[in-house]
N, C-alpha and C positions, 0 to 999 in steps of 0.2 A: 546584461550583454552575457552569452555565454561564454563559460573559460576553457571550455576544449578548443586546441589549438586548430580541429578540423571538426565542423557538424556541417548536419544536413537541415535547411530549414524548406518551408514549403510558403509562395505565395496563396495559396488558396487551399489552407486545411480544411475548410470545408471536408469537400472530396474525399477528404479521407476515410470518412464515415463508412464510404464504400465497400472498403476492405472486409466487411462484415457479411457482405452477400456473397464473398468467394467459394466457401461452400456451396451455397448453393449453385454459380455457377458451375462448379466442377460435374456437382450430383447430375446436372439437367444435359451436360455433355461429355459425362463419361463414355469411352469409349469401347466398351467391352464387347458390346452388341454384335461391331462388327471388325472387332480385332482378336482374332481367337490366340495369334499372338502375344507372348506376355512383354516383348520388349517395345510393341508398337503401343500396346495400352501404356502401361509408365513414358514411356517417349509423349505418347499424348497428353496427358496428365500434366506432364512437366509443361511441354510448349505453350496448352491452355494458360495454367498457372502464371506463366513469363506473359504471356500477352494480356492476362487481365491485372497482372502488377503493373506492369509498363504501360497500360492506359490511366490506370486509376493516379499511378506518382505523376504521369504526364500531367494529367489534369489539374491535381494538386500544384501544380509548379514547384517541381522541387527544384533545389540549389543546392549546391554546396557552398559553405564559407569556410574560410580562414581567415586570420587575423592580420591587420595592414598598418603598417607601421607608417601611416601616409596622412601628412599634412597639406589640406588644403583650405588659403587664404583666401578672403575677396575681400579686397580694399574699398568700403563705399564711401568716397571722397563729396564733399558740401561743395560746390563751387557759384552756388547765390549771392546776390549781389552783399549779404551781411558777414560775407568773407572777405576780407581784402585781401590786396591783391600779393601782399605780405604772407598772410596767413598762408594764402593756397600754393604759394613757391615751399614753403615750409613743410607742409603736408607733403608736395610732390617730392621734396627731397628725402623724407623721412619712406615715402612708398620706395623710391630707386635704393636707398639703405638697404633695407629691409630685402629686398628682389636682390640683392648682391650677396647677402648675407644666408641666403634660404638654403637649405640642405637639396641635393641635386634632385632628388626621388619628389620633395615637395612641389605641388601644385599654387600658383598664383592668377588671380584675376579681376579686375578694375573695373567698377563704377562709379560713373559720374553722376550729381544729382543738383537737382534744386527744384523747379514747382515738380519735372518730371524725374526720371530714371532713364539713362544710358550706357549700353553695356559697353564699356573701351577695351576691354581685353577678356577673353574667355579663359577657364582654368587651362594651365600650362607651364610644364616645370620650367620655362625658358626664363632665366634671369634677366632678361634687357628687356627695360620699358620704353619705346619709342615715342615721342611727341604726344602728348596728349591734344585729340582733336574733336573729341565729342561736346556737342553746345547744348546743353538742356537748357529749360527756362531758368535764366536769373532773378527775376522779379516774386519769387517765393519758394520755399521751402517746402519738400515732401518727405521726410526722414520715414515712413510707413511706407510708401512706393519704393521707395530703395532698398531698403531690408527686406522686402518682398520679394524684389527681383533678386537679390544675392541669395537669398534661401533658395529658391527654384535653380541657382546656377550651383549651387554647393551640390557634388556627386554624393551616394549613399554608402560609399564604404571610405573606411579612414576618419582619421579627427576633422572636424569642422572646424572653421572662426572665421569671422567677421571683426573685419578693424574698419569703426567708425570714424571718418576724421571729419569732426561738424562742430561747430558752435551752438549745436542745440535749439535754434529757435525756430522752432516748427510753427509752421502759417496753413500746412494745408496736411491732411491726416492725422492721425495719431498713433505713433511710434509703439506707444504701450500695448494695444490691442495686439502685437507681434510677440507677446513676450511667453506667452503659453507655446507660441506652435516653435518658436525656436528653443524653448527649453525640453519640447516632447519629441524634437530632432536631435539633441543633444549638442545644439550648436551653441557654441562660446561668442557673446557680443564682447570684444573688447575696443577701449576708446583712443581715441588720440585728440585732444580738444582741440580746438581752435577759439578763435576770438579773444579778446581783449576785457578789461575790469576798465571802469568808466575812467579810474584815475591815468591807465597807462593809455588806454587808447588817445585818438583823435579829438580835438574839440565836438560834440555834436548838437546841436539846435535844434528842434522839430516842431512843426504844430500839432500839437497830441487831439486838440478837439473843439470844434467850434459850434456853438449850441443857440438856437433863435428859435419862438414859437413857428411854429408850420402856419399859423394863421393868424391875420391882423385886422382889422378897422381900418379903415380909411382915416389919415389923421391922425392914427396914435402911433407915440416914442416907440421901437421895437430894442428890445435890449437884446445883443448881442456879446456870450460870456465863450473867451478865448482862454484855453489852456497849451501854455507853451514851456516845454521841459528841455532841461539843456544839461548838459552831462557837469560842467563845471560853468563859475561864474564869468560872464562875458557881458559886452554891449552889445546892445542889438538895435534895429529898425524894424518897427514892426506898421504894418500899412493895412488900410482896409479898402475894399472895392466894394461897388455896388452896382451888379449890373455892367460890369465892367469897368466902370469909370470909378479913378481914386476920388474915396473920400476923407478919409485923414491917416496920417502919417505922423505917427509917435518915435521919439528916440526914448530905447527902455534900459533899465540897468537888470539883467536874469542872472538870479541865484542858481546856485547847483539846485537840482530837482524840479517840482513844479511851481509856475510863474499866471497866477492868475492876470487878466488883465478884462476890462468891461466897456461895451463902445452903446450908447443908446443911440439909435439912428430913426427920424422921426420918417415916417413914409405919405405921402401925400396923396399918391397914386395907386388906384386900384390896378390887380393884377399880378401877375409872378416876378417874385423878385427872388437873384442870385447872388449869395456875398462870398466872399471870399476873403482870406487874411492870408498873411504871406508876413516871415520872418527872415530877417538877413542878420546874419553874423560873420564877423571877419574870422576865415580860419575854418568854415563850418566842415567836417568830414562828407556829406551826403549831401545832397541841394534835394531829394526826392522828396524827400517828407517836409519842405521847408514852407507848407501852407496847407490850409483847411479852408472847405467851406460847408454853406448853410444856404436855407432858403427859406421864403416869406410869401405865402400867399396872402393878397390885401384884398378884402371888400368892405364895399360899401359900408357908412357907420352906424351903429346901433342905435335904437332908438331903447330908452330908459325912462321907467316911470316913476318918479317919488313921491311916496304919499309921506304927508306932513300930520303928525298927530295934533301939534298945535300951530296957526301958522307964524311961517317966520322960520321954523325947526328946520328947513331943509336951504335955504339961502344957501348959506358958505358951502354943503357940499355940492348945488347945482353948478356954484362958480368953480370950485375946485374942479368938474366932471369936465365943464367949459375948456378948460385950460387945458388938459388931456385930450380933449378931440371928441368928447363922447356927448352924443347929443341927449339934453334928459329933457324933461318940464316935469311941473308942481302939480300937485292935488293933493285933494283933502277925502280922506276915507268915505265920505258919504259921496262922490263924486267917482267913488271907481267903475270901472267897466259892468256892466250888470250880466256879461255873457262871456266864455273863455275865447270863442272865437272874436269877438273886440277887444280881448286883452290882448290875443296872439298878437297884435299889431308892436308890439312889443317886444324888445329881446331881454327885459330883465324887471323884477319890479324890488324898489325899495322902500322899506318902510323904519320912518321916522319917530321913535316914542310913540308909535299909533297902540293906543288901548286894544283889550278884543273886545270890552263890550260895542265898540266901535264897526268892529268887523262881523256881521253875523253869521252864524255857522254856513250859510251856503257861500256867503264870500271867500271862508277860511278854504272850503273845500274845494273851490274855483282856483285859490293860489297857489294849493298843493298841485293840483293835475296841472296847471299852468307850469310847473317844473319837471313833475312827474312823467306823466303824456308828452307834453309838448318839447320839450330837453331845455327850456327858459331856464332863468338864472331868477333869484330870491336872494336880498339881505334882506337880514333885520337887525337894526340900529338899536341899541339900548335907549335906556331914558328912566328918569322916575317913574312910567307909565308902561313899561316895555317887558318884556318876557313875564315871569312869574309876579310879577308888581302889577303888569296889567290884566292878566288873569288868565294866561295863557295856557297853563296847567293842566293835563288832559283835554286840550283844545284840537279841532282838524288841521290846525298850520302848527300844532308840535310837532307831528310826525312828519314833516320835508324840512323840520330845522337839526342840525347836528348837536344840538345840543337840549337835555330833558331839563324843566323848570323848576320841577324838585331840588334843591338843594343838597351838597351831598351834606354836609354835617348833620342834615336832618334825614337822611336814608339811614342810618343806623340806629338810632334811636329815636321815640315818641319827643315830639320838639313842643309841639302846643295842643291843650285840650280845649278846645272853642266852644260857647253853648251862648245861642244865640236865643233871648228872650224877646217873645214878639206880642205884641198887643191885641189883642183879637176882640176887641170890644166891638160896641156895638157903631159907637165912631170910625174905626178904621173899616168899615162898609160905603162910606160916603164915597161917591165919583170923584175924579182926579184924573183931570182931562189934559195936563200936559204933554204929556209924552206918550202918544198911542203907538210908537215904535217898540215899543219893550215888549218881552214874552207874550205869545199870544196863546196860551196851552190852557188857560183859567176862561172862566164868565164874564164876560164882559158888560158893563151897566151902558144902557143905551148911548148917556151920553161919556162915557170914558171911560177907564181903568178904575177899578175898589181900590183904595190904598191897600187893604190887606195883599190885593193881587200884586202889589210894587213891591212888598215888604215880601213876598216869596221870589221874586227875582233878584232883589238885595241879597237875601240867605245862599244864593246860585252864584253868587257872583262872590259872595266869600269863602262857597265850599271850595271855586275853582283853586282858591291860592293856597288850600292845605293838601299834605302831602299824603302818600299810603299808609304812611304809619300814624299821623295825626288823629287828633280826638274829634268829633264835629257832633253838637248835640242840638236838638231847637226846642224849647220849652214855650208854648203858648200859654197865655195871663188872659182870662174876662175876670168873675168873680171867683176863682181858684185858678191854679196851674192845671196844664195838661200837656203830659211828656208828647210831643209829636214823636219825635226821635229821638231816642235814648242815645247818650252820647259812644259813641263807635268809633275804632280806627278805619281808615279806606272805604270812606263810604262813595258809593257810587252814583252817577248822576241819575240813574233809574231810580234806585233805591231812597232817596231824598226825594225826585217828584211824587213818589208814589206816599212819601209818608206827609209831605205837606200842601200837596197837591188839596186835600178838600177841606182846611183850616175855614171855618166858617167865621163871618164877622157877629159877634150877638153878646149879649150880658153887659157887665159894670167893668170898673177897670181896677183891679187889685194889682199892682207892681210888685209891692211886697212878697205876695205868694211867690209869682213867678221869679222871684231875685234868690229866695229861701231853698226853692226847690234846684236853680241851677247851682248854689253854692252846697247843700249835700251832696251831688252827684260829682262835681269837683274836686269835694276835698279825697275822695277814695281813690281819684285816678293817678297814672302814675309819668305825671308828665313834668318837663322842665318848666314850663311857662302855661299857667291856667287864668283864663282871661273868659269875661262875660258881658258881651255887646247887649245890649238893651234899647230895644225900638219901641217906643209910645210916641202916642199925640197926646196923650193928657197925663193927669197927676192923681195919685191916691195918698190921705194924708192917713190913713192906718199902717199899723206898721212902726217897730223900732228899727228904723233906716240905722241912726248911729251905732248902735249894738250892731248891727248886720254890718255896714262896711268894715266895725273894727276886728270882725271875725275874718272878713275876708283879707284882712291885712295880714292877719294873722297866718293864716295859710297860704296865703303868696298869690289870692285869687285877683287878679284886676277886673276892673267896671269900668266900661265905658258906654257912653247916653248917644243917642241919636236922638234927637226932637223933630220928628214929621210934620212937617206943617205948624209950626209955631211951637205949639204943644208948653207947657208951665215950667217956661223956660229959665227960672230961677230959681227952683227946685234940683230942675233934673239937672242942671249945672255944678250945683252945690255938692250933691249924688257921686257925680263924677269925679268931681276934686277930691272927698272925701273916699273913693273908689280906687284912686290911684290911677286912675284911666283920662280919656279925653272926651270934651263935649263938644258934638256937632250940629248946631242948628242948622237942619234944614228949612229953609226958606219955602219949597216946594218938595214935594212926595219925590217927583222926578232927578231929586238929586241924593234919594238915599241907596238905590243901590251902589252909586260911585263911593261914596262914605264908607258903607261896607265894605266894599273892597279895600280901600284906602288903610282903613283900621284893622281889618287883616291882616294886612302886607306889616302895619308897622306894628302889630303886634308880633306876629312869624319874626321879625328883623334883619332875615336873610338875604331877604331878595332884593334889598337896596344897601349896597354897601359906599359910604360917602369917606372916602378919607384919602390924601393926596400917594400915589405910587409911581414906580417904574414900572411899563412893562417889560416883562421877561421874555428875552425870544427862544423858542425854541429851536435846535440846532436838526439838521436831518445825518448827524450820525456820520458823517464825514468832515472834521475839521470845524470849521465854524460858517458853514454855508447854510443859510436858511431853510426850514423843512419847508416851507410854503414860498413859490413863486410869487405870493404879494407882495413879498417881500426882499425880493430882490434889487438890488440896486441902492437900497434905501437906509441911511446913516442913522441905525436906529439907537447908536451911542450917543446923540447928539437932541433926539428926542425930549421934548418937555415931559413934565409928570402929567396925568392924568386925575382928577379930585373924584370919581368914584365910577363906579358901574356895578350890573344886576349878577345878581350870584346865579348861576347856570350849574349842568352837571353836563359832562360831555356823554356822548355816547359811544358805543363801543365801536363802530368804525367811523368817528370823528377823527379828523387830522388836524391836531391842534397846534397853532402858528404862534401865537403869544399867549403866555399866563401873567396873571395876579402875582406879587407876591405870597397870597394865601394859597397859589395854586388852584385856583379859580378859572376857566376858562376865560380870554379877553376878545381873540379871536380863532375861530373854530371854523372847518369846511368839511364838506363832505359830500357824494355823489348820491343824488338821490332820483331813483329811474333814469332817466334821460339827463335830466338837466344838471344842476351843481345850484346847492344854497350853500350862504355865509351868514357865520351869527359877531356880529362884533357888540359883543357886553356893557360896551360905555357908549355916551351920546357921540354926536357930532353938530352938537352947537354951544351955547355958552355957556352950560351949565356946568360938566363932567369935563368937558374936550376945547377949553377957550383957550388953552395955552397950545393945543394942535391945528387951529387954526392958524395961527400967524408963524408954522413951524415950514421951514422952506419945503422941505418932503412930502407935505400933506399933499399936494395934488398928486403927486405919483403916488404916494399913500394911495389915496382914495380912485384914483383911475384904476392903478392895479387890482385893488379890492373888487371894483366892478366888473371889470375884464375879466379876469378867473371867472365870473357865474355867467359870462354871456355862451349862448351856444356858437359851437365851432359852424363857421360855416358851410355854406354846401349842402348834399341833399342827404337828408336825416334818411333816406331810405334805405344808404349805401356804405354800409359800413366797411373801411379801409387799413389794412395794414401794411407792409411792405418794411422787409427784412432783406440789407446788403449785407452780402458775403459771400467771399472769396471771387468776386469780379461774378457773381449772379444775383439778381435782384427777384426775389420769389415774390408775388403778390397774394393776398388772401383778401376777398372780399365776401362779406353777408348782406344779404339782403334781410332787414330790421324792422323797417316802415311801419306802420300804423297801417293794416288794410290790406296788408299784403295775404293772398290769400292762395296765389300758386309762385314756384319758381319763374324767374323772366329766361327765354328760349335760349338768349346771346349774353356774356358777359365781354365785352373788349377791350382791353388796354393801348393805351398808345403813346408812346416812350419818344420824349424828344430831347437828342442827344445835345453834348455840351458844345459838338460842329454842327448843329442843325438837323441831323439828319432824323428821318421816323421809325421807330422801330413798333411795330402792329402784332398781339398777340391776342388769342382768344382763353379766359379763363375755364377750365373742366372742371365740374361738380365734383367736390371733396366730401361731401357731409348734407345735411339736408341745409336747403338754401347758403351754403358754401362752394365758394370754389375760388380754385388756387392756378397759378402760373410760374414759373420758373423764366426768366429771359438774361442770357446772357449780355454783359456789358460788356460794349468794346473798349470804352475806355472810363479814364479818371473825371470827375467832376458833377456839378449838379445838371439831372436831369429832372424835368418836367413829365410828369404821368396825367392821362387823362382816361378814367375809367367810367365806362358807360354801361348801364344792363337796358336791355331791350324787352319789351313786354315780351310776354307768349305767343297770344293771339294776334300780334303785328303783323301783317304782310307788307308792311310799306318801311320797316326799322325804324319806327316810333322809340325813344329814348323813352324810359321807365323811368331810372335814376342816374345821375351821372356825379362823379365826383373830379376834383384837380384837385392834385396835390405834386410833391415833388420827392426826388434820393438825391442822395450823394454818395458817388463812389468814390471812396478815399484812395487814395494813396497804398499801396499792397503794406500788409503787415511785415513783411521782409525790412521793412525802413522805419518801424516805429521802434523797435526795441533798441537799447543802448548797450549792453551787455552780454553776453553767452548766456545759457541757460543749465544751469549745470545739473538740477536737478534730477532732467530727463536723461543726461547721459548719464548720471549716478543710479538711475532707476534700470537701465538696460542694462549696465553691466552685474548689477547686483542679482538680479533674476536670471542671470543665465551664467553667472559663475566668469565672467569677464573681471577686465583690469583696466585701469590706469595705464596709456603703454609710454616707456621713457626710451629703453633702447631700442630701436630696428627689429633684433633678432628676437625682440620677442614677439614679434608677430609668427613665426615660424615656432617656436617651442614646444618641443613635445612633451608636452604637463598635459595632455589632453586623456582621457579614454581613451584605448584602444580599439582602434574600428575594426573592422571585419570586412572584408571583399565576397563576393556572392559570384559564384559561378553557377548560373543554369544550366540543369541537365535535364532539364524537364523536355527540351528537343529533339535529344537522343534517344529518349523515352520513348515518345512519340513515335518515331522514326524506327527504332527497333520493333514497336511494337505491328507497325505497318509492313514489315518485313517479314513478322512469324507469322502473320495471319492467314498467310495461305499455306503454309504449313499444317499448322492446326488444324484447316477446314480439309487438306488431303491425309492427314492422320485420322481422322474422325469418318470419312467417307471410304478410303481404297481399303483393302485387304493386303497384306504383303507377308508373305510367306518366308521358310526361309531362305528358299533360294534368291525371292526378291533381295532377302535384306543382306546377301551375301552378294550379291551382284553390284546393292550397294556399295557395301564398303568397298570393293575391288576399285568400284569406278571414282571413287572418292582418295580412295590413296593416291591412284594414277595421277589424282590433278592439282591434289596437296603437297607445296614442298615439304623436303626431308628424304630420309635414305630411302632409298626403292626396297621393298621386300620380293622375297622370292614369288613367283605366282602361284596360287593356292593350286593343290591338284584337283583334277577333274572331277568331277562327283562319280562317285561309281553308278553301272547303270542299274538302275531298278531292278530288284526282284521278279519273275513275272507274275507274283501272288501282287505285290507291290503294284505292279506298271495295272495289275487288271482291275486293282483299286481304283487307280485313278482313273483309269479311262470311263470306270461304270459311275464315277463321282461327275467326269465329266460331261455324258449323258445325261445323268441326272438331272444337272443343270442346266443344259443348253435347250434353250427354247423346242417345244413340239413346234412342228412345221407343219404347214396345211395338207389335210391328206389329200392325192393325186383326185380328178374324178373319177367315177365308174369306169370299168371298162374288163374286156375278160382278163381272169385273171392267170396267172403263168406262177408255177410252180417256181419257185426260190432254190435258185441254184444250190449246190453242197458248197459248203464251208471247206475249204482246204487248209488246212492247218500247216503251217513250214513245219520242214524237218530239220533241226537244229543237226549239224554236224558235230562228229566228237571233236574233244578239244586235241589240239592239235599243234606240235612246238611250230611255231610259223613267226616271221619278222612282225611287229605293231603295225598295226592297219592303219590305212593315214584317214581318217575321218573327213568327210564332205565337207567340206565349206556352209557352216551355219546359213540358213534362209536370213534374209532381211528379219522377217517378221519375229525368229526367232531370237535373231542378236542384238536386235534392238529394243534395250530397255526400255524407253521412254515408250515405243510402240507396246511392251506387256504391259507397264503400266496405265495404260489407254484400252487396252482390252479388258483385266481384269476390274479395270472402273463402269467401265459400261456393262460386265456380265453384275456387275453387285449392282447395280440400277435394275437390273431384270430379275 
């Protein structure tokens, strides 16, 4: 701020750059060419300079500033519903007391606000304050709008102060956005806080939240969660209404703070259902916040397919789903639908302890697409043949599940080194015709599969269980040992197939040579567990087997034996016993792949963990609420122990709901493409979960587990999102269905209000295949929303996609807070140098920076410029001699106020020489007349010169009166101007 008592400022200082052009203007308008008189020349320069200066300073908006020790205070009073009548009366008394004590010259204004702001009194010095009559909206608080209006009322001069009288409960706008503006204008915002603390205020009870699933299936029990907040402990009555009819009433005891309640409501009828929860408590402060609402759209029952690994494993789950109102059917892996369109008849598929070999790769790919592309549900239930133990490592179905089959403890270091010693003697080329549906990548004998090809399939089954850091090697033997695949970590299926695909069956049987080769290779590997699986259909007596098994034991290498098609059982069983492994007599060759799988799983050891344990819930980070809606309403503290589970590792995007005490996933979920999948790593039959089958909440758990994976009912091509804020609903729609090649021509939304009125609007494009509309909501309550998209090429408005849902317009946020918001008020005061006012006189305290009052002078400068401009033109166009200047001086003296001076002596008559000079000059400047027409010439008359009489003493002669032309100065000026033009 300028410290000078009086200073000059400019509204548009950019025009001052024109001052640098003044010399150019003066040179171009120099009057010397027409003004031989020096006085006229300098007077012209002066007038021209004044005209230019006046024009430039006028355009720049020149104004004079002087100190103004004046305070203007605007009282901004909150009269919304969150301010009680007692608090409003206290605020009005404060304003009246401040006005009564203000200095006489200071000004005051008053603004009343709630959801909007109104000016009650403009800035003026009168101290009286009549009764307040303005009535802004009271169901909201917009402090930003009120402060913006107050800033607009403040004058530019003097000290400026706003006094905000509010509880700070801002429900609209954002007052902090005005802090920079107020600080830039040097406006102080001081505060007179209203509102009371929870302890000091009246009792207040409100329904803070009611939540229910937006969609449900017919017959499903819908959970409703209610949050009630109380300012102090009290008794209350909680009521639930469904579609306007009372359903349940409870007498509840409320504690101070949040209180949570749950209702479980079975829905047997399809359609749109409205729920309303009401709370009634004695001596409640406000009744507008004693309700909450929710909605659910009920669709027909879903169809669920249960796939059993073994007959009878799905019986208990089917009974639980029937009790939960979910229709299900049982089937075997071999009876699964063969195509995705056939499988689409179901809403979800549940795999119960189904091993991977029972589901060909094509079937697993179909199940993954069932979830990813059709948006359906998938649940994998564990068991001894599920997950990694069932061979799903690196399988197509693993991609669709929220867990990896590789166990976490083995992902950090090599866990196992496995060498498969496979007999390739001539007998292994014999035909085996028991199971023609195994891998068909190799040459088939005319009557079936050779045993060597079944051995190759067994190798693939074993490899599927190993992790990326596990070592796998394949050594074949006939007369001698042959390495088909040297022990390597992370062997891919392609590399394995290339290595073993061409193993021929010929030669004799030398088991010892194959085992020695395996021993020597394993001895050098850094694995925690080293294991050999021997597959043979015969026996060879040559070799020191006892010494071999002793060396294996010393090096920590174990040996299991699979006798294919009988074999020499006695010798092979003894070899397995001495080697510290298992002996598997395979009655038929078709059993070998599954035996290899089981033995590898047993050797690894982490894929199946059998021990009693209690599930550990994962909370959602807010108190003790479960992280997953699957567990909502379950009494997990009363859940019995489980007896085992499958080891897995959660994927990064998985959401964990239950863990084991070891930290392994027990229940994990995630979104996969358009659908959802869940992993339950225990079983749901009588081996590991036999205690859960008799648990009171088992049916509830099973129903919510399957329900979570079910697709959301409605049109899958239309995604709809609705956001309600400040009495307005924003509808956002997106076309995302498969096959969508062009956007629809029109998307419309119809809203049915709680009063039964219909509102219709059109959604406008807001992006690629995205549409949006904002709809003002006329009242509170539950609205039904129907959004329909019409095909672009449709002339008859044929619907392309449609969604039916709802929205809740809650009570105003004005009624949702129990106490004032001191943080906002403190921010406003701190950022602008304000303070909390206790004394009304502080509202007009002269402790602000001295303001300055502005007086514009640019209008006078422009007026002076306009008046001087004709004189500037005259001084440049007219020639004024000494006589004209003397006459102007006489004329001015005769008309200007002041003492009269004696008239000037008349000018002496010019001497003859001077007179002759003047006449000659006038003849030279007089325009030449047109010569008369030719005629007879006449002699010119002689010139008679007058004879002057000698001077004699005589009385002064009286001069004749001047002719009008000679006495009229204006006429002389006109004549001179006319001569100058010629």
